[in-house]
SELUM-534852 format. One record per residue (C-alpha): residue number from 1; residue in one letter; x, y, z. Coordinates in nm, 4 decimals. Layout:
N
<node pos="NUM" code="A" c1="X" c2="Y" c3="Z"/>
...
END
This chain:
263
<node pos="1" code="M" c1="14.6302" c2="7.9894" c3="18.7474"/>
<node pos="2" code="I" c1="14.8952" c2="7.8321" c3="18.5347"/>
<node pos="3" code="T" c1="14.8474" c2="7.4561" c3="18.4881"/>
<node pos="4" code="G" c1="14.9894" c2="7.1887" c3="18.2715"/>
<node pos="5" code="K" c1="14.7197" c2="7.2469" c3="18.0151"/>
<node pos="6" code="T" c1="14.7801" c2="7.6244" c3="17.9824"/>
<node pos="7" code="K" c1="14.8476" c2="7.7359" c3="17.6340"/>
<node pos="8" code="L" c1="15.1412" c2="7.9743" c3="17.5854"/>
<node pos="9" code="Y" c1="15.1381" c2="8.3034" c3="17.3802"/>
<node pos="10" code="G" c1="15.3901" c2="8.5668" c3="17.3444"/>
<node pos="11" code="I" c1="15.5063" c2="8.8953" c3="17.2106"/>
<node pos="12" code="I" c1="15.8600" c2="8.9153" c3="17.0693"/>
<node pos="13" code="A" c1="16.0658" c2="9.2359" c3="17.0512"/>
<node pos="14" code="D" c1="16.4216" c2="9.3694" c3="17.0996"/>
<node pos="15" code="P" c1="16.4052" c2="9.5745" c3="17.3410"/>
<node pos="16" code="I" c1="16.1130" c2="9.4245" c3="17.5227"/>
<node pos="17" code="G" c1="16.0283" c2="9.6595" c3="17.8161"/>
<node pos="18" code="H" c1="15.7920" c2="9.8887" c3="17.6316"/>
<node pos="19" code="V" c1="15.5379" c2="9.6193" c3="17.4987"/>
<node pos="20" code="R" c1="15.1815" c2="9.6255" c3="17.6100"/>
<node pos="21" code="A" c1="15.0269" c2="9.3217" c3="17.4462"/>
<node pos="22" code="P" c1="15.0312" c2="9.0979" c3="17.7677"/>
<node pos="23" code="M" c1="14.8365" c2="9.3736" c3="17.9499"/>
<node pos="24" code="L" c1="14.5719" c2="9.3512" c3="17.6689"/>
<node pos="25" code="F" c1="14.5611" c2="8.9801" c3="17.5950"/>
<node pos="26" code="N" c1="14.5699" c2="8.8332" c3="17.9410"/>
<node pos="27" code="P" c1="14.2527" c2="9.0202" c3="18.0469"/>
<node pos="28" code="L" c1="14.1009" c2="8.8976" c3="17.7147"/>
<node pos="29" code="F" c1="14.1855" c2="8.5442" c3="17.8025"/>
<node pos="30" code="A" c1="14.0245" c2="8.5772" c3="18.1486"/>
<node pos="31" code="E" c1="13.7116" c2="8.7349" c3="17.9951"/>
<node pos="32" code="R" c1="13.6775" c2="8.4448" c3="17.7444"/>
<node pos="33" code="G" c1="13.7589" c2="8.1816" c3="18.0087"/>
<node pos="34" code="V" c1="14.0614" c2="8.0437" c3="17.8139"/>
<node pos="35" code="D" c1="14.3403" c2="7.8595" c3="17.9975"/>
<node pos="36" code="A" c1="14.6198" c2="8.0605" c3="17.8301"/>
<node pos="37" code="V" c1="14.8839" c2="8.3295" c3="17.9205"/>
<node pos="38" code="M" c1="15.0806" c2="8.5844" c3="17.7162"/>
<node pos="39" code="V" c1="15.4354" c2="8.6609" c3="17.8155"/>
<node pos="40" code="P" c1="15.7143" c2="8.8836" c3="17.6684"/>
<node pos="41" code="F" c1="16.0001" c2="8.7143" c3="17.4637"/>
<node pos="42" code="H" c1="16.3263" c2="8.9120" c3="17.4410"/>
<node pos="43" code="V" c1="16.4951" c2="8.7678" c3="17.1374"/>
<node pos="44" code="K" c1="16.8068" c2="8.9285" c3="16.9816"/>
<node pos="45" code="P" c1="16.7883" c2="8.9373" c3="16.5761"/>
<node pos="46" code="E" c1="17.0864" c2="8.6995" c3="16.5421"/>
<node pos="47" code="K" c1="16.8994" c2="8.4367" c3="16.7536"/>
<node pos="48" code="L" c1="16.5642" c2="8.4666" c3="16.5748"/>
<node pos="49" code="K" c1="16.5813" c2="8.1399" c3="16.3657"/>
<node pos="50" code="A" c1="16.7012" c2="7.9359" c3="16.6472"/>
<node pos="51" code="W" c1="16.4033" c2="8.0655" c3="16.8604"/>
<node pos="52" code="A" c1="16.1478" c2="8.0207" c3="16.5796"/>
<node pos="53" code="D" c1="16.2778" c2="7.6543" c3="16.5298"/>
<node pos="54" code="G" c1="16.2118" c2="7.6038" c3="16.9041"/>
<node pos="55" code="L" c1="15.8444" c2="7.7141" c3="16.8396"/>
<node pos="56" code="R" c1="15.7885" c2="7.4362" c3="16.5987"/>
<node pos="57" code="A" c1="15.8638" c2="7.1904" c3="16.8823"/>
<node pos="58" code="T" c1="15.6616" c2="7.3454" c3="17.1481"/>
<node pos="59" code="E" c1="15.3293" c2="7.1687" c3="17.1508"/>
<node pos="60" code="N" c1="15.1533" c2="7.4040" c3="17.3904"/>
<node pos="61" code="F" c1="15.2640" c2="7.7104" c3="17.2033"/>
<node pos="62" code="G" c1="14.9766" c2="7.9070" c3="17.0425"/>
<node pos="63" code="G" c1="15.1320" c2="8.1939" c3="16.8675"/>
<node pos="64" code="I" c1="15.3055" c2="8.5375" c3="16.9158"/>
<node pos="65" code="V" c1="15.2583" c2="8.9129" c3="16.8399"/>
<node pos="66" code="I" c1="15.5489" c2="9.0539" c3="16.6733"/>
<node pos="67" code="T" c1="15.7058" c2="9.4059" c3="16.6789"/>
<node pos="68" code="V" c1="16.0295" c2="9.5832" c3="16.6181"/>
<node pos="69" code="P" c1="16.2814" c2="9.4893" c3="16.4782"/>
<node pos="70" code="H" c1="16.1426" c2="9.1404" c3="16.3811"/>
<node pos="71" code="K" c1="15.8540" c2="9.2018" c3="16.1429"/>
<node pos="72" code="L" c1="16.0576" c2="9.1486" c3="15.8353"/>
<node pos="73" code="E" c1="16.2983" c2="8.8716" c3="15.9135"/>
<node pos="74" code="I" c1="16.0405" c2="8.6484" c3="16.0913"/>
<node pos="75" code="A" c1="15.8273" c2="8.6438" c3="15.7816"/>
<node pos="76" code="K" c1="16.0992" c2="8.4721" c3="15.6057"/>
<node pos="77" code="L" c1="16.0950" c2="8.1902" c3="15.8629"/>
<node pos="78" code="C" c1="15.7070" c2="8.1138" c3="15.8162"/>
<node pos="79" code="D" c1="15.5775" c2="7.8077" c3="15.6345"/>
<node pos="80" code="E" c1="15.2911" c2="8.0094" c3="15.5099"/>
<node pos="81" code="L" c1="15.1920" c2="8.3954" c3="15.4839"/>
<node pos="82" code="G" c1="14.8435" c2="8.5488" c3="15.4530"/>
<node pos="83" code="T" c1="14.7685" c2="8.7831" c3="15.1649"/>
<node pos="84" code="A" c1="14.8882" c2="9.1082" c3="15.3632"/>
<node pos="85" code="G" c1="15.1973" c2="8.9370" c3="15.4820"/>
<node pos="86" code="R" c1="15.2899" c2="8.8365" c3="15.1317"/>
<node pos="87" code="L" c1="15.2284" c2="9.1804" c3="14.9818"/>
<node pos="88" code="I" c1="15.4061" c2="9.3773" c3="15.2596"/>
<node pos="89" code="G" c1="15.6821" c2="9.1287" c3="15.3234"/>
<node pos="90" code="A" c1="15.6399" c2="9.1592" c3="15.6965"/>
<node pos="91" code="I" c1="15.4115" c2="9.0181" c3="15.9616"/>
<node pos="92" code="N" c1="15.2981" c2="9.1215" c3="16.3061"/>
<node pos="93" code="A" c1="15.1381" c2="8.7895" c3="16.4147"/>
<node pos="94" code="L" c1="15.2315" c2="8.4308" c3="16.3892"/>
<node pos="95" code="R" c1="15.0652" c2="8.1232" c3="16.4958"/>
<node pos="96" code="R" c1="15.1744" c2="7.7541" c3="16.5387"/>
<node pos="97" code="D" c1="14.9359" c2="7.5045" c3="16.3789"/>
<node pos="98" code="P" c1="14.8884" c2="7.1520" c3="16.5391"/>
<node pos="99" code="D" c1="15.1370" c2="7.0168" c3="16.2737"/>
<node pos="100" code="G" c1="15.4149" c2="7.2560" c3="16.3817"/>
<node pos="101" code="R" c1="15.3802" c2="7.4776" c3="16.0756"/>
<node pos="102" code="L" c1="15.4258" c2="7.8415" c3="16.1486"/>
<node pos="103" code="I" c1="15.1572" c2="8.0789" c3="15.9657"/>
<node pos="104" code="G" c1="15.2054" c2="8.4536" c3="15.9767"/>
<node pos="105" code="D" c1="15.0239" c2="8.7655" c3="15.8663"/>
<node pos="106" code="M" c1="15.0109" c2="9.1396" c3="15.9054"/>
<node pos="107" code="F" c1="14.7233" c2="9.3110" c3="16.0850"/>
<node pos="108" code="D" c1="14.8200" c2="9.6843" c3="16.0998"/>
<node pos="109" code="G" c1="14.6239" c2="9.7621" c3="15.7952"/>
<node pos="110" code="K" c1="14.3240" c2="9.5407" c3="15.8831"/>
<node pos="111" code="G" c1="14.3077" c2="9.6894" c3="16.2353"/>
<node pos="112" code="F" c1="14.3135" c2="10.0415" c3="16.0991"/>
<node pos="113" code="V" c1="14.0292" c2="9.9752" c3="15.8608"/>
<node pos="114" code="A" c1="13.8327" c2="9.7822" c3="16.1211"/>
<node pos="115" code="G" c1="13.8717" c2="10.0656" c3="16.3752"/>
<node pos="116" code="M" c1="13.7434" c2="10.3161" c3="16.1253"/>
<node pos="117" code="R" c1="13.4488" c2="10.1167" c3="16.0517"/>
<node pos="118" code="H" c1="13.3718" c2="10.0434" c3="16.4238"/>
<node pos="119" code="Q" c1="13.3632" c2="10.4334" c3="16.4522"/>
<node pos="120" code="G" c1="13.1285" c2="10.4739" c3="16.1491"/>
<node pos="121" code="F" c1="13.3880" c2="10.5758" c3="15.8998"/>
<node pos="122" code="E" c1="13.4037" c2="10.3968" c3="15.5683"/>
<node pos="123" code="V" c1="13.7086" c2="10.3652" c3="15.3394"/>
<node pos="124" code="T" c1="13.5479" c2="10.1882" c3="15.0360"/>
<node pos="125" code="G" c1="13.4861" c2="10.4463" c3="14.7634"/>
<node pos="126" code="K" c1="13.6771" c2="10.7187" c3="14.9433"/>
<node pos="127" code="R" c1="13.9584" c2="10.9354" c3="14.8190"/>
<node pos="128" code="I" c1="14.2291" c2="10.9045" c3="15.0784"/>
<node pos="129" code="L" c1="14.5496" c2="11.0939" c3="15.1433"/>
<node pos="130" code="L" c1="14.8078" c2="10.8838" c3="15.3298"/>
<node pos="131" code="L" c1="15.0871" c2="11.0622" c3="15.5046"/>
<node pos="132" code="G" c1="15.3967" c2="10.8555" c3="15.5346"/>
<node pos="133" code="A" c1="15.5568" c2="10.5565" c3="15.3553"/>
<node pos="134" code="G" c1="15.6952" c2="10.3467" c3="15.6414"/>
<node pos="135" code="G" c1="15.5986" c2="10.0127" c3="15.7896"/>
<node pos="136" code="A" c1="15.2663" c2="10.1084" c3="15.9146"/>
<node pos="137" code="A" c1="15.1940" c2="10.3052" c3="15.6136"/>
<node pos="138" code="R" c1="15.2621" c2="10.0159" c3="15.3870"/>
<node pos="139" code="A" c1="15.0247" c2="9.7893" c3="15.5663"/>
<node pos="140" code="I" c1="14.7516" c2="10.0566" c3="15.5797"/>
<node pos="141" code="A" c1="14.8041" c2="10.1432" c3="15.1942"/>
<node pos="142" code="F" c1="14.7611" c2="9.7770" c3="15.0968"/>
<node pos="143" code="E" c1="14.4536" c2="9.7362" c3="15.3029"/>
<node pos="144" code="L" c1="14.2882" c2="10.0620" c3="15.1763"/>
<node pos="145" code="A" c1="14.3370" c2="9.9432" c3="14.8264"/>
<node pos="146" code="A" c1="14.2144" c2="9.5910" c3="14.9105"/>
<node pos="147" code="E" c1="13.9049" c2="9.7515" c3="15.0529"/>
<node pos="148" code="G" c1="13.8356" c2="9.9425" c3="14.7322"/>
<node pos="149" code="C" c1="13.9112" c2="10.2972" c3="14.8078"/>
<node pos="150" code="E" c1="13.8600" c2="10.5252" c3="14.4956"/>
<node pos="151" code="R" c1="14.1909" c2="10.6908" c3="14.5012"/>
<node pos="152" code="L" c1="14.5016" c2="10.6722" c3="14.7384"/>
<node pos="153" code="T" c1="14.7512" c2="10.9416" c3="14.7346"/>
<node pos="154" code="I" c1="15.0706" c2="10.8625" c3="14.9197"/>
<node pos="155" code="Q" c1="15.2876" c2="11.1500" c3="15.0491"/>
<node pos="156" code="N" c1="15.6191" c2="11.1053" c3="15.2142"/>
<node pos="157" code="R" c1="15.9357" c2="11.3375" c3="15.2865"/>
<node pos="158" code="T" c1="16.1451" c2="11.1103" c3="15.0692"/>
<node pos="159" code="M" c1="15.9355" c2="11.1058" c3="14.7487"/>
<node pos="160" code="V" c1="16.1110" c2="10.7935" c3="14.6009"/>
<node pos="161" code="K" c1="15.9694" c2="10.5851" c3="14.8952"/>
<node pos="162" code="A" c1="15.6166" c2="10.7129" c3="14.8286"/>
<node pos="163" code="E" c1="15.6641" c2="10.6335" c3="14.4585"/>
<node pos="164" code="E" c1="15.7816" c2="10.2814" c3="14.5392"/>
<node pos="165" code="L" c1="15.4942" c2="10.2118" c3="14.7671"/>
<node pos="166" code="A" c1="15.2496" c2="10.3584" c3="14.5225"/>
<node pos="167" code="A" c1="15.3804" c2="10.1348" c3="14.2449"/>
<node pos="168" code="A" c1="15.3719" c2="9.8226" c3="14.4628"/>
<node pos="169" code="V" c1="15.0046" c2="9.8888" c3="14.5759"/>
<node pos="170" code="K" c1="14.9111" c2="9.9704" c3="14.2195"/>
<node pos="171" code="S" c1="15.0585" c2="9.6356" c3="14.0823"/>
<node pos="172" code="A" c1="14.8676" c2="9.4448" c3="14.3502"/>
<node pos="173" code="Y" c1="14.5423" c2="9.6370" c3="14.2953"/>
<node pos="174" code="P" c1="14.5400" c2="9.7689" c3="13.9433"/>
<node pos="175" code="K" c1="14.1662" c2="9.8834" c3="13.9430"/>
<node pos="176" code="V" c1="14.2527" c2="10.1386" c3="14.2243"/>
<node pos="177" code="D" c1="14.3883" c2="10.4935" c3="14.1457"/>
<node pos="178" code="V" c1="14.7107" c2="10.4918" c3="14.3434"/>
<node pos="179" code="R" c1="14.9621" c2="10.7695" c3="14.3254"/>
<node pos="180" code="A" c1="15.2450" c2="10.9414" c3="14.4966"/>
<node pos="181" code="G" c1="15.1744" c2="11.3123" c3="14.5580"/>
<node pos="182" code="S" c1="15.2060" c2="11.6150" c3="14.7993"/>
<node pos="183" code="D" c1="15.0348" c2="11.6655" c3="15.1288"/>
<node pos="184" code="D" c1="14.7705" c2="11.9011" c3="14.9849"/>
<node pos="185" code="P" c1="14.4380" c2="11.7562" c3="15.1064"/>
<node pos="186" code="A" c1="14.2234" c2="11.9177" c3="14.8281"/>
<node pos="187" code="G" c1="14.0094" c2="11.6590" c3="14.6592"/>
<node pos="188" code="H" c1="14.0394" c2="11.3985" c3="14.9281"/>
<node pos="189" code="D" c1="13.7670" c2="11.2731" c3="15.1711"/>
<node pos="190" code="T" c1="14.0040" c2="11.1364" c3="15.4360"/>
<node pos="191" code="I" c1="14.3484" c2="11.2122" c3="15.5516"/>
<node pos="192" code="V" c1="14.5439" c2="10.9463" c3="15.7381"/>
<node pos="193" code="N" c1="14.8581" c2="11.0330" c3="15.9335"/>
<node pos="194" code="S" c1="15.0783" c2="10.7084" c3="15.9363"/>
<node pos="195" code="T" c1="15.4030" c2="10.9047" c3="16.0253"/>
<node pos="196" code="S" c1="15.5585" c2="10.9381" c3="16.3756"/>
<node pos="197" code="L" c1="15.5066" c2="11.3148" c3="16.3772"/>
<node pos="198" code="G" c1="15.3130" c2="11.3894" c3="16.6766"/>
<node pos="199" code="L" c1="15.4585" c2="11.1383" c3="16.9183"/>
<node pos="200" code="K" c1="15.6924" c2="11.3967" c3="17.0778"/>
<node pos="201" code="P" c1="15.6332" c2="11.7487" c3="17.2079"/>
<node pos="202" code="G" c1="15.7557" c2="11.9935" c3="16.9508"/>
<node pos="203" code="D" c1="15.7233" c2="11.7690" c3="16.6546"/>
<node pos="204" code="P" c1="15.6128" c2="11.9670" c3="16.3441"/>
<node pos="205" code="L" c1="15.2765" c2="11.8979" c3="16.1841"/>
<node pos="206" code="P" c1="15.2817" c2="11.6225" c3="15.9084"/>
<node pos="207" code="M" c1="15.1023" c2="11.8436" c3="15.6891"/>
<node pos="208" code="D" c1="14.9707" c2="12.1990" c3="15.6010"/>
<node pos="209" code="V" c1="14.6511" c2="12.2069" c3="15.7996"/>
<node pos="210" code="S" c1="14.5494" c2="12.5484" c3="15.6489"/>
<node pos="211" code="R" c1="14.4133" c2="12.3468" c3="15.3579"/>
<node pos="212" code="L" c1="14.1792" c2="12.1340" c3="15.5556"/>
<node pos="213" code="T" c1="13.8105" c2="12.1853" c3="15.5300"/>
<node pos="214" code="P" c1="13.5182" c2="12.0557" c3="15.7508"/>
<node pos="215" code="D" c1="13.4166" c2="11.7876" c3="15.5106"/>
<node pos="216" code="M" c1="13.7409" c2="11.6039" c3="15.5423"/>
<node pos="217" code="L" c1="13.8093" c2="11.3273" c3="15.8032"/>
<node pos="218" code="V" c1="14.1457" c2="11.3384" c3="15.9706"/>
<node pos="219" code="A" c1="14.2624" c2="11.0004" c3="16.1274"/>
<node pos="220" code="E" c1="14.5632" c2="10.9197" c3="16.3369"/>
<node pos="221" code="I" c1="14.7454" c2="10.5990" c3="16.4169"/>
<node pos="222" code="I" c1="14.9312" c2="10.7456" c3="16.7054"/>
<node pos="223" code="M" c1="14.7839" c2="10.6390" c3="17.0407"/>
<node pos="224" code="D" c1="14.9792" c2="10.8470" c3="17.2761"/>
<node pos="225" code="P" c1="14.9136" c2="11.1333" c3="17.3055"/>
<node pos="226" code="V" c1="14.5440" c2="11.0753" c3="17.2268"/>
<node pos="227" code="E" c1="14.5049" c2="11.4432" c3="17.0954"/>
<node pos="228" code="T" c1="14.7957" c2="11.4909" c3="16.8602"/>
<node pos="229" code="P" c1="14.8649" c2="11.8399" c3="16.7350"/>
<node pos="230" code="L" c1="14.7149" c2="11.7263" c3="16.3963"/>
<node pos="231" code="L" c1="14.4004" c2="11.6164" c3="16.5467"/>
<node pos="232" code="Q" c1="14.3716" c2="11.9395" c3="16.7487"/>
<node pos="233" code="A" c1="14.4433" c2="12.1488" c3="16.4472"/>
<node pos="234" code="A" c1="14.1898" c2="11.9559" c3="16.2466"/>
<node pos="235" code="K" c1="13.9138" c2="12.0011" c3="16.5139"/>
<node pos="236" code="Q" c1="13.9824" c2="12.3624" c3="16.5100"/>
<node pos="237" code="R" c1="13.9032" c2="12.3797" c3="16.1299"/>
<node pos="238" code="G" c1="13.5844" c2="12.1884" c3="16.1942"/>
<node pos="239" code="C" c1="13.7062" c2="11.8431" c3="16.0671"/>
<node pos="240" code="P" c1="13.5763" c2="11.5211" c3="16.2147"/>
<node pos="241" code="V" c1="13.8626" c2="11.3065" c3="16.3714"/>
<node pos="242" code="H" c1="13.9409" c2="10.9521" c3="16.4149"/>
<node pos="243" code="Y" c1="14.1792" c2="10.8435" c3="16.7128"/>
<node pos="244" code="G" c1="14.4758" c2="10.6054" c3="16.6990"/>
<node pos="245" code="R" c1="14.3491" c2="10.3922" c3="16.9818"/>
<node pos="246" code="H" c1="14.0701" c2="10.2473" c3="16.7661"/>
<node pos="247" code="M" c1="14.3228" c2="10.0754" c3="16.5396"/>
<node pos="248" code="L" c1="14.4759" c2="9.8883" c3="16.8465"/>
<node pos="249" code="D" c1="14.1339" c2="9.8073" c3="17.0009"/>
<node pos="250" code="Q" c1="14.0260" c2="9.6409" c3="16.6724"/>
<node pos="251" code="Q" c1="14.3520" c2="9.4775" c3="16.5869"/>
<node pos="252" code="I" c1="14.3559" c2="9.2933" c3="16.9237"/>
<node pos="253" code="L" c1="14.0257" c2="9.1308" c3="16.8310"/>
<node pos="254" code="L" c1="14.1588" c2="9.0361" c3="16.4905"/>
<node pos="255" code="L" c1="14.4786" c2="8.9072" c3="16.6294"/>
<node pos="256" code="A" c1="14.2892" c2="8.6907" c3="16.8884"/>
<node pos="257" code="D" c1="14.0910" c2="8.5272" c3="16.6036"/>
<node pos="258" code="F" c1="14.4070" c2="8.4644" c3="16.3976"/>
<node pos="259" code="L" c1="14.5804" c2="8.3147" c3="16.6915"/>
<node pos="260" code="R" c1="14.2857" c2="8.1000" c3="16.7594"/>
<node pos="261" code="V" c1="14.2473" c2="8.2110" c3="17.1116"/>
<node pos="262" code="G" c1="14.0015" c2="7.9728" c3="17.2775"/>
<node pos="263" code="K" c1="13.9762" c2="7.7470" c3="16.9773"/>
END
């Protein structure tokens, strides 16, 4: 039931047809007894500033979830960014405070760590090999360092991207051993695949799985398919695995808190 008191939330993207956030948030609103609704907003990049200006004037607007291609540019339009948003230079959530200020932050990394811990896997004090250096990898890398991993090795097909990300994370968290390196998992407790390899049938594996040993945890951020080729190969070698869906499950709760759902 939409009323005159219903609070409006959204997800912004271009294109928009693939987004799933309304299917996750609207049941959450109902479960919490919140008079709110989430709807998709299809906004072209060249109209982003005008759209954001409109949000400031919309008194019953609560906030949005942000996805491709707006995560970088919308961060520049915020009045304030959280720590992760500032370090990464991109956000995936924005809320409107009562005074009309737009506050943004990034929750990809926080969601990944929360998902790991919810499943009983710790990151603090661990030696972690991160595969990939793209947007999701960047958020996860900063969060792993913030949570005090012992060592973070970043591997990417384009080594310069891995080196740039390692340098940025090291600058923010100088006490953590952060380096660019190979995909050899030897000497690591945890391997995290933050690449897109595994999304499509026939994708190559993101690493040489022959070097995996049963004492290594292998984690994914890909949600579909649930059992990626990497996780299947890791299981065959006796490794514990962590599924991509746990990152989204916990991120939804973090986003709801940030967006002040029901508050």
